[in-house]
Z-matrix of the N, CA and C atoms (Angstrom, degrees):
N
C 1 1.450
C 2 1.521 1 109.58
N 3 1.309 2 116.90 1 139.47
C 4 1.455 3 123.05 2 -177.72
C 5 1.520 4 110.58 3 -85.62
N 6 1.331 5 115.66 4 144.52
C 7 1.456 6 120.05 5 173.87
C 8 1.518 7 108.76 6 -68.17
N 9 1.315 8 117.48 7 130.97
C 10 1.468 9 121.06 8 -178.42
C 11 1.525 10 110.02 9 -74.75
N 12 1.323 11 115.23 10 137.95
C 13 1.456 12 122.26 11 179.06
C 14 1.519 13 108.54 12 -95.91
N 15 1.320 14 116.25 13 140.17
C 16 1.464 15 120.50 14 -178.45
C 17 1.525 16 111.44 15 -77.70
N 18 1.310 17 115.13 16 161.09
C 19 1.465 18 120.94 17 178.18
C 20 1.524 19 110.48 18 -63.14
N 21 1.317 20 117.41 19 -32.75
C 22 1.463 21 121.38 20 178.87
C 23 1.525 22 110.87 21 -66.58
N 24 1.332 23 116.93 22 -41.32
C 25 1.470 24 120.58 23 178.33
C 26 1.527 25 110.45 24 -66.02
N 27 1.322 26 117.26 25 -38.22
C 28 1.468 27 121.46 26 178.69
C 29 1.515 28 110.65 27 -65.38
N 30 1.323 29 117.71 28 -38.85
C 31 1.459 30 121.77 29 179.97
C 32 1.530 31 111.27 30 -63.39
N 33 1.322 32 117.58 31 -25.07
C 34 1.457 33 121.35 32 -179.21
C 35 1.519 34 114.22 33 -83.52
N 36 1.322 35 117.72 34 -10.23
C 37 1.465 36 120.72 35 -179.95
C 38 1.521 37 110.19 36 -75.19
N 39 1.330 38 116.99 37 132.27
C 40 1.464 39 120.88 38 -176.20
C 41 1.527 40 113.52 39 -126.53
N 42 1.324 41 118.88 40 -29.47
C 43 1.462 42 121.85 41 -174.06
C 44 1.519 43 111.66 42 -75.99
N 45 1.339 44 115.86 43 147.63
C 46 1.466 45 121.25 44 177.70
C 47 1.516 46 110.21 45 -63.09
N 48 1.337 47 115.70 46 146.61
C 49 1.449 48 120.26 47 176.71
C 50 1.516 49 111.95 48 143.31
N 51 1.344 50 115.59 49 -173.44
C 52 1.460 51 122.03 50 177.30
C 53 1.521 52 108.12 51 -111.03
N 54 1.319 53 116.08 52 134.22
C 55 1.454 54 122.29 53 -178.53
C 56 1.524 55 108.91 54 -124.24
N 57 1.313 56 116.34 55 128.47
C 58 1.465 57 121.01 56 178.82
C 59 1.521 58 109.13 57 -76.27
N 60 1.316 59 115.59 58 124.44
C 61 1.456 60 122.02 59 -176.79
C 62 1.520 61 110.82 60 -105.68
N 63 1.309 62 116.87 61 -37.89
C 64 1.458 63 123.39 62 -178.47
C 65 1.525 64 107.00 63 -147.10
N 66 1.315 65 118.70 64 -171.96
C 67 1.462 66 121.07 65 -175.73
C 68 1.525 67 113.10 66 -50.64
N 69 1.303 68 119.66 67 -53.74
C 70 1.460 69 122.88 68 -178.88
C 71 1.523 70 112.63 69 -120.58
N 72 1.307 71 117.16 70 10.68
C 73 1.461 72 122.20 71 -176.24
C 74 1.524 73 110.49 72 -105.59
N 75 1.338 74 115.51 73 130.82
C 76 1.460 75 121.71 74 -179.56
C 77 1.514 76 110.16 75 -128.44
N 78 1.321 77 115.19 76 151.25
C 79 1.453 78 122.54 77 171.96
C 80 1.518 79 106.69 78 -105.73
N 81 1.336 80 117.09 79 126.14
C 82 1.460 81 121.43 80 176.73
C 83 1.522 82 107.85 81 -107.06
N 84 1.331 83 116.04 82 126.93
C 85 1.454 84 121.57 83 175.18
C 86 1.517 85 106.51 84 -112.01
N 87 1.320 86 115.94 85 119.64
C 88 1.462 87 121.64 86 -176.06
C 89 1.512 88 112.40 87 -109.01
N 90 1.329 89 115.47 88 -162.72
C 91 1.456 90 122.31 89 179.66
C 92 1.518 91 110.68 90 -57.06
N 93 1.298 92 115.54 91 140.21
C 94 1.461 93 120.58 92 177.75
C 95 1.513 94 113.18 93 70.92
N 96 1.333 95 118.06 94 12.02
C 97 1.461 96 121.25 95 178.88
C 98 1.512 97 114.32 96 80.58
N 99 1.336 98 117.63 97 13.37
C 100 1.469 99 119.96 98 178.41
C 101 1.516 100 109.67 99 -62.91
N 102 1.323 101 115.67 100 134.44
C 103 1.466 102 121.38 101 -176.78
C 104 1.518 103 110.42 102 -121.54
N 105 1.329 104 115.35 103 135.97
C 106 1.458 105 119.49 104 177.18
C 107 1.525 106 109.20 105 -148.20
N 108 1.317 107 114.61 106 158.98
C 109 1.465 108 122.14 107 179.11
C 110 1.517 109 110.18 108 -95.41
N 111 1.339 110 115.75 109 141.92
C 112 1.461 111 122.47 110 176.60
C 113 1.519 112 109.13 111 -126.88
N 114 1.302 113 115.57 112 139.52
C 115 1.461 114 121.91 113 172.01
C 116 1.522 115 106.38 114 -109.54
N 117 1.324 116 117.93 115 120.17
C 118 1.463 117 122.17 116 -179.26
C 119 1.522 118 108.87 117 -105.91
N 120 1.326 119 116.11 118 134.95
C 121 1.460 120 121.59 119 -178.49
C 122 1.516 121 109.68 120 -150.49
N 123 1.321 122 115.15 121 169.44
C 124 1.460 123 120.50 122 176.38
C 125 1.517 124 109.62 123 -118.76
N 126 1.333 125 114.94 124 139.81
C 127 1.460 126 120.96 125 175.63
C 128 1.515 127 106.05 126 -136.32
N 129 1.309 128 115.58 127 120.97
C 130 1.452 129 119.88 128 -178.55
C 131 1.521 130 112.72 129 64.26
N 132 1.317 131 117.46 130 27.83
C 133 1.447 132 121.66 131 -179.75
C 134 1.517 133 114.67 132 82.94
N 135 1.332 134 117.79 133 -5.09
C 136 1.459 135 121.70 134 -179.65
C 137 1.526 136 110.01 135 -100.99
N 138 1.345 137 117.76 136 134.10
C 139 1.466 138 119.99 137 178.43
C 140 1.535 139 111.40 138 -74.23
N 141 1.323 140 115.46 139 142.35
C 142 1.469 141 122.63 140 178.24
C 143 1.523 142 108.56 141 -136.56
N 144 1.327 143 115.55 142 156.32
C 145 1.461 144 122.45 143 174.65
C 146 1.525 145 109.03 144 -127.78
N 147 1.323 146 114.56 145 140.34
C 148 1.458 147 120.41 146 176.78
C 149 1.529 148 107.54 147 -126.95
N 150 1.326 149 116.70 148 124.95
C 151 1.451 150 120.91 149 177.45
C 152 1.521 151 110.99 150 -74.58
N 153 1.328 152 115.94 151 136.46
C 154 1.465 153 121.04 152 -179.72
C 155 1.519 154 112.42 153 -105.19
N 156 1.321 155 117.00 154 -9.08
C 157 1.459 156 120.21 155 177.70
C 158 1.510 157 112.59 156 123.24
N 159 1.306 158 114.26 157 170.92
C 160 1.462 159 121.61 158 -179.72
C 161 1.523 160 110.58 159 -73.07
N 162 1.312 161 115.28 160 149.16
C 163 1.464 162 121.09 161 -179.03
C 164 1.527 163 110.80 162 -61.65
N 165 1.337 164 116.87 163 -34.73
C 166 1.470 165 118.24 164 -178.48
C 167 1.528 166 112.52 165 -70.01
N 168 1.330 167 118.30 166 -18.01
C 169 1.467 168 121.49 167 179.53
C 170 1.525 169 112.93 168 -107.00
N 171 1.313 170 117.69 169 -19.54
C 172 1.464 171 122.08 170 -177.10
C 173 1.530 172 108.02 171 -129.96
N 174 1.307 173 117.60 172 116.48
C 175 1.464 174 121.31 173 -178.07
C 176 1.522 175 111.34 174 -73.57
N 177 1.307 176 116.07 175 167.59
C 178 1.463 177 121.53 176 177.23
C 179 1.527 178 110.08 177 -59.72
N 180 1.309 179 116.96 178 -43.80
C 181 1.468 180 121.37 179 -179.83
C 182 1.524 181 110.85 180 -61.05
N 183 1.313 182 118.14 181 -42.37
C 184 1.455 183 122.14 182 179.54
C 185 1.540 184 110.48 183 -67.05
N 186 1.319 185 116.77 184 -39.38
C 187 1.460 186 120.52 185 179.75
C 188 1.528 187 111.05 186 -65.95
N 189 1.336 188 116.24 187 -39.74
C 190 1.468 189 120.00 188 178.63
C 191 1.513 190 110.35 189 -65.76
């Protein structure tokens, strides 16, 4: 199990990339600082990602 990251720590992230927030929850920071939540899972042994929405519309608590 992954250590949960606080909302304050997430707010401090600035560099582009994917950051693991919880077991299957990731924060993606894209061009221009756009932030969105990703849910990563496996189906049939193949990895998949499902977008949960932008950080400004979906809080960390809602994403979890």
